[in-house]
Residue, then its C-alpha position, 0 to 999 in steps of 0.5 A: m196229921i190233919h190236926l197238925r196241918l190245921a194247927l200250922m195253918r192257924r199259926i200262919t194266920r196269927i204270925g205277922g210279916a211275910r217272912k214268918a208266914i213263908q217260914a210257917f208255910v215251908l214247915l207245913m210243906l215239909v210235914s206233908v212231904a214227910a207224911s207222904q214218905e211214911v205211908s209209901p209201902p216198899q216196892p218189889l224188886t225184880l230178881a228174875p222174869n218170874l221172881m220178885r223180892l219185897e222187904g222192909v220193916d213194919a213201922a207199927s210192930g217193928v217186924r222185919y220181913v222178906r217176901l220172895i214171890l214166885s209167879l207163873p207166866s201169864v197165859g194168853g196175855s191175861i191182864d189178871a195177876p198170875p198165880r203165885f207162890i210166896m215164901e215170907c220170912t219174918e224176924n221179931n225181937g230175935k225170933r224168926d219165922q216163915a210162912w207160905f202163901v199161894s194164889f191161884g191167880a187174880v190176887s194183885n196185892v203182894n204187900f206184907t200184912p202186919p201182925f194182928r193188933p187187938t183193939p177195943q172194937e176187935p179184941f181177937p184176930p179174925r177166924n178165916p175159913s180153911v181149905n185142904l190143899k195137896m202138895t206134891f214134890e217133883g223132880y228126878t222122882k215124884w214124892k207122895p203128896y201131903t195134904r195140909s190145911w191152908e187159911i183163906l185170906p180175905s184177899g183170896e190168897l191162901r196161907y199155910r196154917n203154921p202149927g198152933v192151937e187153931s191149926p191141925n197141921m203138925d209140920s211147919p213150912r221149914f219141914f218141907l224145905q228138905y223135900l224142895n231142896s231135892l225135888p224143887g217142883l212144887r205142885i199145889g192143888y185142891a185135895k178134893p176139887v169141885p167144879g169151878n176150882p182152878p187146876d193144880l199149879l206147878f212151881q219150879t222153885r229152884p230160883l226162889l230156894d237159892e234166894l232163900n238160902n242167901t237171905p239171913v232172915c230166912l235162915p233158922 
C-alpha cells in the first residue's frame, strides 16, 4: 500500500494542470480510505450484560468465524479484563469446527486468530506449552469432573486441545455440549493448582448455549 501511494504521488508531480492534479489527489485519498477499512477488525456485539458475539470472515484464509464470549462480572471495580469463556465456531470450505477458550482474567484481546500459514522463516506452527484443567458440570446435580489438556497461548488465553496428533484429548468440545445442555454451570480450574494459580471459575452458560443453538455455523 505504501508503494502504491508513492507511485501515485510521483504521478501527481508529472501531471500538468490543476484539474488532473486534483483528480490524482482524490484517487490517492480513496485508496487510503479503502486501506483503512480493510484493516479494521470486526467489533463485538453485546447481546446481554455478560455475553458478546464477534463474527466475520478472515480475509487471508477465507475462514468464516463466530465467537461467543461469556464474561464473569468484574470484581471490586477492577479495570482489568474479566475472566472469560469463549466458544468459537468456524467454517472453512464447508467444514465446520468448534474450539473452546478460557481466560482467568487480564486478557483483553477477543479477536479471532487466523489459522497458521507457513512461511520460509516459520514453516511449522508454534508449539505452545500445555496445562491440565478440570471441568465440572453443575446444575440440578454435579457431574464428575473431567481433566483435559489445554494449550497456553502467548496472550495468556487457554485453548482446549482438540483431538489430533499432538493432543492427548480424545474428546472434541462438541462431546461436552451434551453435559452443558443438562448442567449449564461450567466450573473450570487447574487440575493440580499451585500457589499463585487463580481460583476456579464458574460460568453459567445457558445464555451462551441458546445463542450457539441459533447460530448455523455452530451446528454440526
